[in-house]
C-alpha positions as CSV (number, residue, x, y, z in Angstrom):
1,M,22.2,18.1,12.9
2,S,19.7,17.2,15.6
3,T,18.7,13.6,16.0
4,V,15.1,12.8,15.1
5,V,13.4,10.3,17.3
6,E,11.1,7.9,15.5
7,S,7.6,7.7,16.8
8,T,6.1,4.6,18.3
9,S,3.7,2.6,16.1
10,I,0.9,0.2,16.4
11,S,3.0,-1.9,14.0
12,Y,5.3,-2.6,16.9
13,A,2.6,-3.1,19.6
14,F,3.2,-5.9,22.1
15,C,1.6,-7.1,25.3
16,V,3.5,-8.2,28.4
17,R,2.0,-10.0,31.4
18,L,3.2,-8.4,34.7
19,T,2.6,-9.7,38.2
20,Y,3.5,-7.4,41.2
21,A,2.4,-6.5,44.7
22,N,-1.2,-5.3,45.0
23,R,-0.3,-1.9,46.5
24,I,-1.4,1.6,45.7
25,G,1.1,3.3,43.4
26,A,2.8,0.0,42.3
27,F,1.6,0.4,38.7
28,V,2.9,4.0,38.6
29,R,6.5,2.7,38.8
30,I,5.8,0.4,35.9
31,A,4.2,3.1,33.8
32,Q,7.1,5.5,34.5
33,K,9.6,2.9,33.5
34,I,7.8,2.3,30.2
35,S,7.7,6.0,29.6
36,D,11.4,6.5,30.5
37,A,12.2,3.7,27.9
38,G,10.4,5.6,25.2
39,G,7.3,3.4,25.0
40,D,3.7,4.3,24.9
41,L,1.1,2.6,27.1
42,D,-1.8,1.0,25.3
43,A,-4.6,-1.1,26.8
44,V,-4.1,-2.4,30.3
45,V,-6.2,-5.3,31.5
46,I,-6.4,-7.0,34.9
47,V,-6.0,-10.7,34.6
48,T,-6.2,-11.8,38.2
49,S,-6.2,-9.9,41.5
50,N,-6.1,-10.8,45.2
51,R,-5.1,-9.2,48.5
52,H,-1.4,-9.8,47.8
53,T,-0.7,-9.6,44.1
54,I,-2.2,-8.4,40.9
55,T,-1.5,-9.6,37.3
56,R,-2.1,-7.3,34.4
57,D,-1.6,-7.6,30.6
58,V,0.0,-4.3,29.7
59,G,-0.2,-3.2,26.1
60,I,2.8,-1.1,24.9
61,R,3.7,0.5,21.6
62,A,7.4,0.6,20.6
63,R,9.4,2.2,17.7
64,N,10.8,-1.1,16.3
65,E,11.7,-4.6,17.3
66,A,14.9,-3.6,19.0
67,H,13.0,-1.0,21.0
68,E,10.5,-3.7,22.2
69,L,13.5,-5.6,23.7
70,E,14.8,-2.4,25.3
71,I,11.4,-1.9,27.0
72,V,11.1,-5.5,28.2
73,K,14.7,-5.2,29.6
74,A,13.8,-2.0,31.5
75,L,10.7,-3.7,33.0
76,Q,12.9,-6.6,34.1
77,Q,14.9,-4.2,36.2
78,I,12.0,-3.2,38.4
79,E,12.3,-4.9,41.8
80,G,9.3,-7.1,42.7
81,V,7.8,-7.3,39.2
82,E,7.5,-10.7,37.6
83,I,7.4,-10.8,33.8
84,G,5.3,-13.5,32.2
85,N,4.5,-14.0,28.5
86,V,5.4,-11.3,26.0
87,H,3.1,-11.3,22.9
88,D,3.7,-9.5,19.6
89,R,0.2,-8.3,18.6
90,V,1.1,-8.3,14.9
91,V,2.3,-11.9,15.0
92,D,-0.7,-13.0,17.1
93,L,-3.1,-11.5,14.5
94,H,-1.5,-13.4,11.7
95,R,-1.6,-16.9,13.3
96,G,-3.5,-19.3,11.1
97,G,-3.8,-16.7,8.3
98,K,-6.1,-13.7,8.0
99,I,-8.7,-14.9,5.5
100,S,-10.9,-17.9,4.9
101,I,-13.5,-19.1,2.4
102,Q,-17.2,-19.3,3.5
103,N,-20.2,-20.9,1.8
104,K,-22.9,-18.5,0.8
105,I,-25.6,-21.1,1.3
106,P,-26.0,-23.8,3.9
107,L,-25.6,-27.5,2.9
108,D,-28.0,-28.8,5.5
109,S,-30.1,-31.3,3.5
110,R,-30.1,-33.7,0.6
111,D,-32.0,-31.2,-1.5
112,A,-29.5,-28.5,-0.8
113,L,-26.6,-30.8,-1.8
114,S,-28.4,-31.8,-5.0
115,L,-29.0,-28.1,-6.0
116,A,-25.5,-26.9,-5.2
117,Y,-23.6,-29.9,-6.4
118,T,-24.5,-33.1,-8.2
119,P,-26.8,-33.7,-10.0
120,G,-28.1,-30.1,-10.3
121,V,-24.7,-28.5,-11.0
122,A,-24.4,-30.4,-14.3
123,R,-27.1,-28.3,-16.0
124,V,-25.3,-25.1,-15.0
125,C,-22.0,-26.5,-16.3
126,E,-23.8,-27.1,-19.7
127,M,-25.1,-23.5,-19.7
128,V,-21.6,-22.1,-19.2
129,H,-20.1,-24.5,-21.8
130,A,-22.7,-23.3,-24.4
131,N,-21.9,-19.6,-23.5
132,P,-18.7,-19.1,-21.5
133,A,-19.7,-15.5,-20.8
134,R,-22.3,-16.9,-18.4
135,A,-19.5,-17.8,-16.0
136,Y,-19.8,-14.1,-14.9
137,D,-23.4,-14.8,-13.7
138,L,-23.3,-18.4,-12.7
139,T,-19.9,-18.7,-10.9
140,I,-17.8,-16.6,-8.7
141,K,-15.8,-15.3,-11.7
142,G,-17.7,-12.1,-11.9
143,N,-16.7,-11.0,-8.4
144,S,-13.2,-12.5,-8.0
145,V,-9.7,-11.2,-8.4
146,A,-6.4,-13.2,-8.2
147,V,-3.7,-11.4,-6.2
148,V,-0.6,-12.8,-7.8
149,S,3.0,-12.4,-6.6
150,D,6.4,-14.0,-6.9
151,G,7.6,-12.3,-3.7
152,T,10.5,-10.5,-5.4
153,A,9.6,-6.9,-4.3
154,V,7.6,-7.1,-1.1
155,L,7.0,-3.8,0.6
156,G,10.4,-2.5,1.8
157,L,11.7,-6.0,2.3
158,G,12.7,-6.9,-1.3
159,D,13.1,-10.4,-2.6
160,I,11.8,-12.6,0.2
161,G,10.2,-15.4,-1.8
162,P,6.6,-16.6,-2.3
163,E,6.0,-18.1,1.1
164,A,7.1,-14.9,2.9
165,A,4.9,-12.8,0.6
166,M,1.7,-14.6,1.6
167,P,0.9,-12.4,4.6
168,V,0.9,-9.4,2.3
169,M,-1.2,-11.1,-0.3
170,E,-3.7,-12.2,2.4
171,G,-3.9,-8.6,3.6
172,K,-4.6,-7.4,0.1
173,A,-7.4,-10.0,-0.2
174,M,-8.9,-8.7,3.1
175,L,-8.9,-5.1,1.7
176,F,-10.6,-6.2,-1.5
177,K,-13.4,-7.8,0.5
178,E,-13.8,-5.2,3.2
179,M,-13.7,-2.2,0.9
180,A,-15.4,-3.4,-2.3
181,G,-17.0,-6.7,-1.5
182,I,-14.7,-8.5,-4.0
183,D,-13.6,-12.1,-3.3
184,A,-9.8,-12.1,-3.8
185,Y,-7.4,-15.0,-3.5
186,P,-3.7,-14.8,-2.7
187,I,-1.6,-16.8,-5.2
188,C,2.1,-16.8,-4.7
189,L,4.1,-18.5,-7.5
190,N,7.4,-20.3,-6.9
191,T,9.2,-19.0,-9.9
192,K,10.9,-15.8,-10.9
193,D,10.9,-16.5,-14.6
194,P,8.6,-14.0,-16.3
195,Q,7.5,-16.4,-19.0
196,Q,6.5,-19.0,-16.4
197,I,4.6,-16.4,-14.4
198,I,2.8,-15.3,-17.6
199,E,1.9,-18.9,-18.4
200,A,0.7,-19.7,-14.8
201,V,-1.5,-16.6,-14.6
202,A,-2.9,-17.3,-18.1
203,Y,-3.8,-20.9,-17.1
204,L,-5.5,-19.6,-13.9
205,A,-7.4,-16.8,-15.6
206,P,-10.7,-18.5,-16.5
207,G,-11.7,-18.5,-12.8
208,F,-11.2,-14.8,-12.3
209,G,-12.7,-11.5,-13.4
210,G,-9.5,-9.7,-12.9
211,I,-5.8,-10.1,-12.1
212,N,-4.0,-8.0,-9.5
213,L,-0.2,-8.3,-9.9
214,E,1.6,-7.5,-6.6
215,D,5.1,-7.1,-5.4
216,I,6.9,-8.3,-8.6
217,S,10.2,-6.6,-9.1
218,A,11.0,-4.2,-12.0
219,P,11.8,-4.4,-14.9
220,R,10.2,-7.9,-15.0
221,C,6.9,-6.6,-13.9
222,F,6.5,-4.5,-17.0
223,E,7.0,-7.5,-19.3
224,I,4.7,-9.6,-17.3
225,E,1.9,-7.1,-17.2
226,E,2.1,-6.2,-20.9
227,A,2.1,-9.8,-22.0
228,L,-0.9,-10.7,-19.8
229,K,-2.8,-7.6,-20.9
230,A,-2.3,-8.7,-24.5
231,R,-3.2,-12.3,-23.9
232,L,-6.2,-12.1,-21.5
233,D,-9.7,-10.6,-21.9
234,I,-9.9,-9.5,-18.3
235,P,-8.3,-6.5,-16.5
236,V,-4.7,-6.9,-15.5
237,F,-3.5,-4.3,-13.0
238,H,0.0,-4.2,-11.3
239,D,-1.0,-2.3,-8.2
240,D,2.5,-1.4,-7.1
241,Q,2.7,0.6,-10.3
242,H,-0.8,1.9,-11.0
243,G,-2.4,2.0,-7.6
244,T,0.5,4.0,-6.2
245,A,0.3,6.3,-9.2
246,V,-3.4,6.9,-9.0
247,V,-3.3,7.9,-5.3
248,T,-0.1,10.0,-5.8
249,L,-1.9,12.0,-8.5
250,A,-5.0,12.4,-6.3
251,A,-2.8,13.8,-3.5
252,L,-1.0,16.1,-6.0
253,Y,-4.4,17.4,-7.3
254,N,-5.3,18.5,-3.8
255,A,-1.9,19.7,-2.8
256,V,-1.7,22.0,-5.9
257,K,-5.2,23.2,-5.2
258,L,-4.0,24.4,-1.8
259,R,-0.6,25.7,-3.1
260,G,-2.0,27.4,-6.2
261,G,-0.8,27.1,-9.8
262,S,-1.1,24.0,-12.0
263,I,0.5,20.6,-12.3
264,A,1.8,21.7,-15.7
265,A,3.8,24.5,-14.0
266,L,5.5,22.2,-11.4
267,R,9.1,21.1,-11.5
268,I,9.0,17.6,-10.1
269,V,11.9,15.5,-9.0
270,M,11.3,11.8,-8.3
271,A,13.5,9.3,-6.5
272,G,13.0,5.7,-7.6
273,A,12.8,4.5,-11.2
274,G,11.3,1.1,-10.6
275,A,7.7,0.0,-11.2
276,A,6.0,2.7,-9.1
277,G,8.3,5.4,-10.3
278,V,7.6,4.8,-14.0
279,A,3.9,4.5,-13.4
280,I,3.7,7.7,-11.4
281,C,5.7,9.5,-14.0
282,K,3.3,8.4,-16.8
283,I,0.1,9.3,-15.0
284,L,1.5,12.7,-14.0
285,Q,2.3,13.3,-17.6
286,S,-1.3,12.3,-18.5
287,A,-2.4,14.9,-16.0
288,G,-0.3,17.6,-17.6
289,A,3.1,17.5,-15.9
290,T,5.9,18.6,-18.3
291,D,9.0,18.9,-16.1
292,I,9.7,15.6,-14.3
293,T,13.3,14.4,-13.5
294,L,13.7,10.9,-12.2
295,C,16.7,9.7,-10.2
296,D,18.0,6.2,-9.6
297,R,20.9,5.1,-7.4
298,K,23.3,6.8,-9.8
299,G,21.5,10.1,-10.0
300,A,19.4,11.9,-12.6
301,I,18.2,9.8,-15.6
302,H,19.1,11.6,-18.8
303,K,20.0,10.9,-22.4
304,G,23.7,11.0,-21.8
305,R,23.7,7.9,-19.6
306,T,24.8,4.6,-21.1
307,D,23.9,2.3,-18.2
308,L,20.1,2.3,-18.6
309,N,17.8,-0.6,-19.0
310,D,14.9,-0.4,-21.5
311,S,12.4,1.2,-19.1
312,K,15.0,3.8,-18.0
313,V,15.9,4.5,-21.7
314,W,12.2,5.3,-22.1
315,L,12.4,7.7,-19.1
316,A,15.6,9.3,-20.5
317,N,13.8,10.0,-23.8
318,N,10.5,11.2,-22.3
319,T,11.4,13.0,-19.1
320,N,14.0,15.6,-17.9
321,P,13.4,18.1,-20.7
322,H,16.3,20.3,-19.4
323,Q,18.6,17.2,-19.2
324,R,19.6,17.9,-15.6
325,S,22.4,15.6,-14.3
326,G,23.9,14.9,-10.9
327,S,22.7,13.4,-7.6
328,I,19.2,13.6,-6.2
329,K,20.5,16.4,-3.9
330,E,21.7,18.4,-6.8
331,V,18.6,18.1,-9.0
332,L,16.3,18.8,-6.1
333,K,17.5,22.4,-5.8
334,G,14.7,24.7,-6.9
335,A,12.2,21.9,-7.4
336,D,8.6,22.4,-6.4
337,V,7.8,18.7,-5.7
338,F,9.7,15.7,-4.4
339,I,8.2,12.3,-4.9
340,G,10.0,9.3,-3.3
341,V,9.4,5.7,-4.1
342,S,12.9,4.5,-3.2
343,G,14.4,3.9,0.2
344,P,14.8,5.4,3.7
345,G,16.9,8.4,4.6
346,L,17.7,9.4,1.1
347,I,17.3,13.2,1.6
348,H,17.7,15.5,4.6
349,A,16.4,18.8,5.9
350,E,19.0,20.8,4.1
351,D,17.8,19.3,0.8
352,I,14.3,20.5,1.5
353,D,15.7,24.0,2.3
354,N,17.1,24.1,-1.2
355,M,13.7,23.4,-2.9
356,A,11.4,26.1,-4.1
357,A,9.1,28.0,-1.8
358,R,6.2,26.0,-0.3
359,P,7.6,22.6,-1.4
360,L,5.4,19.5,-1.7
361,V,7.2,16.4,-0.3
362,F,5.7,12.9,-0.9
363,A,8.2,10.6,0.8
364,M,6.5,7.2,0.2
365,A,9.2,4.6,0.8
366,N,7.8,1.9,3.2
367,P,8.1,1.3,6.1
368,N,10.6,4.1,6.5
369,P,10.3,7.1,4.2
370,E,13.1,9.0,2.3
371,I,12.8,11.7,5.0
372,M,10.9,11.6,8.3
373,P,8.1,14.1,8.8
374,E,9.7,15.3,12.0
375,E,12.7,16.5,10.1
376,V,10.8,18.9,7.9
377,V,8.4,20.6,10.3
378,G,8.0,24.2,9.2
379,K,10.0,23.5,6.1
380,V,7.4,22.0,3.8
381,F,4.0,23.2,2.6
382,V,2.6,19.6,2.3
383,M,4.2,16.4,3.6
384,A,2.9,13.0,2.7
385,T,4.2,9.5,3.3
386,G,3.1,5.9,2.8
387,R,2.6,5.4,6.5
388,S,-0.7,5.3,8.5
389,D,0.8,6.9,11.6
390,Y,1.3,10.3,9.9
391,P,-1.1,12.6,8.0
392,N,-1.6,12.3,4.3
393,Q,-1.0,8.6,3.8
394,I,-0.5,7.7,0.1
395,N,-2.2,4.3,0.4
396,N,-3.1,2.1,-2.6
397,V,-6.3,1.0,-0.8
398,L,-7.8,4.3,-1.9
399,A,-7.6,3.2,-5.5
400,F,-7.6,-0.5,-6.3
401,P,-10.9,-1.7,-4.6
402,G,-12.9,0.9,-6.5
403,I,-11.0,0.5,-9.8
404,F,-11.6,-3.3,-9.8
405,R,-15.2,-2.9,-8.5
406,G,-16.0,-0.6,-11.5
407,A,-14.1,-2.8,-13.9
408,L,-15.9,-6.0,-12.7
409,N,-19.3,-4.2,-12.7
410,R,-18.9,-3.3,-16.4
411,R,-17.0,-6.5,-17.3
412,A,-14.2,-4.3,-18.6
413,K,-11.5,-6.1,-20.6
414,Q,-8.7,-3.8,-19.4
415,I,-7.9,-0.9,-17.1
416,T,-7.0,2.1,-19.2
417,E,-5.1,5.3,-18.5
418,E,-8.4,7.2,-18.7
419,M,-9.8,5.1,-15.9
420,K,-6.7,5.7,-13.7
421,V,-6.9,9.5,-14.1
422,A,-10.6,9.4,-13.5
423,A,-10.1,7.4,-10.4
424,A,-7.5,9.9,-9.1
425,K,-9.9,12.8,-9.6
426,A,-12.6,10.8,-7.8
427,I,-10.3,10.2,-4.8
428,A,-9.3,13.9,-4.7
429,S,-13.0,14.9,-4.7
430,C,-13.6,13.0,-1.5
431,V,-11.9,15.8,0.4
432,S,-14.2,18.7,0.5
433,D,-13.0,22.3,0.2
434,S,-13.9,22.9,3.8
435,E,-11.8,19.9,4.9
436,L,-8.8,20.5,2.6
437,N,-5.7,21.6,4.4
438,P,-1.9,20.8,4.3
439,E,-2.4,17.8,6.7
440,F,-5.5,16.5,4.9
441,I,-5.1,16.2,1.1
442,V,-6.3,12.6,0.7
443,P,-9.4,11.0,2.3
444,S,-9.3,8.4,5.0
445,V,-9.0,4.8,3.8
446,F,-12.1,4.2,5.9
447,N,-14.1,6.8,4.0
448,R,-16.7,4.6,2.3
449,E,-17.5,7.3,-0.2
450,V,-14.1,6.7,-1.9
451,V,-14.9,3.3,-3.3
452,K,-18.3,4.5,-4.5
453,R,-16.9,7.5,-6.3
454,V,-14.0,5.6,-7.8
455,T,-16.3,2.8,-8.9
456,A,-18.6,5.3,-10.7
457,A,-15.7,7.1,-12.3
458,V,-14.2,3.8,-13.7
459,E,-17.7,2.6,-14.9
460,A,-18.2,5.9,-16.8
461,C,-15.0,5.2,-18.8
462,V,-16.3,1.9,-20.1
463,P,-18.4,2.1,-23.3
464,A,-21.9,0.9,-22.9
């Protein structure tokens, strides 16, 4: 089997300051060394220059952290080149956090202070006390979402704790604001106890119009979400489950449109039976899928297994109609669709060869998918991942801003399965027939039409 070389990525971009003799052709040697080491040149900026020397900040993209070190080591071997500071662009961007709170009005006079705070604020407090629903109009509640995590299932990193989860929650808050104008707040809880999380969120809820649960491990996340949905009168949405599911369905709608046939006729195999896997399975069934087999680390989930937790027992009873058993490689034979929400390198090119003709492969493990796109060139009809550096990124940001915007606009008390399917159809509709092709089945995350259409679709599901 040939070795697949991972592509360089903006996620591993760094900047190195280089000083060298100011002679024609000197930079060519540097550029060649970077290329020979497998790096990609990014922006190059002159810092200082005189008759004798020149100093440049050289931007470079690498494959991973180890590759960054390899490139720097290669540059150190160039005679006459002095290396200064090396900056990781990702780390630099996060210094001091990525979000802040800003006042909507200036406090530049005594009158302004009296209107915004005491004594004027007392009358507003009394209005809300008399009618708590007015908090939607007279406070930030109507446009605010709590992004809540315990840090137990962060991206592909796993249980890294609440402090380490903060950069992700800040990023989520940025997306809410940028995409849908929603004020979101990162709240990382220092407990793994489901009941304590439920209580903490319930106590915080009065100040928010919605709760976005994030990166909470399964099966605890199911218990937490269900309890909060029953207890609170505002939408509770575990994005790792439902956001992923909505965008996966949107991508599948368009992939099937290209391939022909229907979702009901597909044989679907999934890897990963955690939060995202269960939610994807349920939404696909809502959209008509009838033949879904899920696999965990021990292989296909079926009624004959005796090692299943409650959520997997549900899967055993409601999926895999033909009771297939065996490893992921075995059950993938003859399948039309592979959907992965598990881990890197799970399947290989020969497994894709064993699938049905024109297979659809959604390998969504992050940051490294179940199979790299380079391995399946010419073997798949449609390839999708969770990464932004490949076509067809299955990205939750296509779903959750518009879903919450629509729910907040209509003061919905919950987010229903009907809303999720409607959101998926709205996302799929943002790729026109003339644009639709195997490398473009989901719209860009920067397509502003997506939030508008998802918002309208969700609003239409809420009774007047």
